[in-house]
C-alpha angles and dihedrals in degrees: 000000000000112000092017124137123218110190106297096352125084119199112223099181141354120196142161112244120203124205112275089240123034116258115256117263121236096224122001107309095345119122115248112247121206115201112220118237126229089260088056098042096050086066096050091109096045129105120264115267111253122192131159141186130209113223128193121256110288121233119263110265134182108281092026125227093340091060091048093051091046089053090049089051091052093050089046088058090052091050089051089054088062093042094037096157087067088065092056133083137242116250126196129201123200103213098195094236098090094275137099129203124208124199138170114246114201094218097148091228089145145237127273120261118191126189115199139167131214108176091169093060121080128189089252090061087063102041108023096084131055088230121076112235118237093239090064091058099041110024108036096058120065102217128074105235088220087077089073102096094029096061096092089054092052109052092180096070117106118243094221131037128177130190122200109197122189109217129192091266108006148013128261118204113196121188127192124194131185102246094217091067100042146001132228093279090054090049093053090044090056093045092047090052094047093050093048093048088052095045095048098034090236115185131215094271098042102090090137090066092064119085092191110100114262112256115262103218100177108105124231108251133165117224092234096059122097114249113249100021112234119230121211098249125114095205136026095243090057088073092068112095132211109261111251111223109206117179107218139153120222135214138178115223125194123202116193121226090252092051092049091047091052093050091048093048091048093049093050092047091052094055096046106133091010102075139011094216121104112229113231125219090251092053093047092050093047091048090052088052095046093052092049093047090052090052093046091050090051091225117186113253092248095048112116112231130183140200118206119199122197111231120203109225095198108121091009100071122052109248094030105087127170106287094035108155110211136055113316104163133134127176133234114197129198119193132190139139118271088244092056093048092052101037102038093055142227096302095052091046092049089049090057089054091047091053091048092052093045092050093079110121123178095216093051090044092054091048091051092051091047088055090051091056090057095041111021118204120181123230126231125177087236089064088062095047097042121192098333094297102094142065127208126194138187119184135210129193123245090242093055093051106029115005097052097038105083118129092190105283102069142315122285111279099197142010127214132170131224128240098275119113093004113152140145107292099019113138131176119197124204114197126208116209117249093246089061096046104284096247126152138211126205125201104202135186121196138156108280099252092043093053091049090054091047094056089047091055104106094194090057099037094050086078094048125090109220121222120238091271093051116198094346108146 
């Protein structure tokens, strides 16, 4: 609500922004309809994706903050023109045979743009502690994550919402995306494009001036699938799910390039003579995390635990090129007992993750998706972090998050997520390229007592670089 205050954040304005140029019509004046793929539809009952970046304080310009926000709104409209499906709406059709179909109509109705102020919040309040403050999760992103499963039952909700919040000494840009129309890579692609359009002053006809890949809007569909794909619901409202309330505490862990290098070297040394694979820095860091989480959870030695890694299919599956806008995720899963993870060491644990990530096979992936079309099952993040025994991780590159997010007054200095899809065992990894040091950051959610034990684990924390505020909660 315009003029509303949520905790420490006051909303100045809330408006719907249309693409700067109207979306193309399919035939004549007809609205283009995009049929959602199985990878999209399996997420129809999932929370919205919520990511945010902390930017430095912008320079003073004529017209002040209002002029800056107006300019950001204008560049946002130009970004929407390139990603015009994001300005559309979901539409559902009850077929009368016990099934419902859901499609994306490119109506150009717009995406939400919120301008807010929080003069009592400084950048240090966000980044100075290892723990993530509640206001970051609930006040710096404009959409209530509880909307996630209800979106198909409310066709009026926007698919994208952004919130630009002026802080005491910086700007926080939070972006929310309906997960059934795009994954995390698509979200960062949109945000990278928006920031570059703003920084360079790119107009509607200046695509050549953008180095970010053009969005590939054509969805990946097999010829044997029905179009649209029916979902096993008798009525539209049956699609909405009950919101899962998971009580977790969240922290942000930073591993220096030297620390990551040491973990990687140690892991590879431990598997010498055991495996031919070379452990990557990502696998070594995740293995270090998995072992510590098992200890913090106090899992019995015989308890089976798993680590699920999100695999980006772009460039690995025909029809999903770089720039593909939609969901393009597969999952690699490593399993072991808690005793094996602890006793067999970092290298062995990293090797299990390496095998899980290398197991991706396009033919098997297509077969799995074909099975989904016949017997749909809907994905929740809790199904990847089952019953407090598992960990699930998606990763983003430094360039996606930091290097390509510069609105013209400096690159992003921090990344933080909103409250959506937060559950016990959820981890997001942000990788820095080797030429910039090769460090990593991990945004981690765990049950409160478990997280407290994790940060008290000296073996784990020896590899972590603490922020200025240390372990302050």
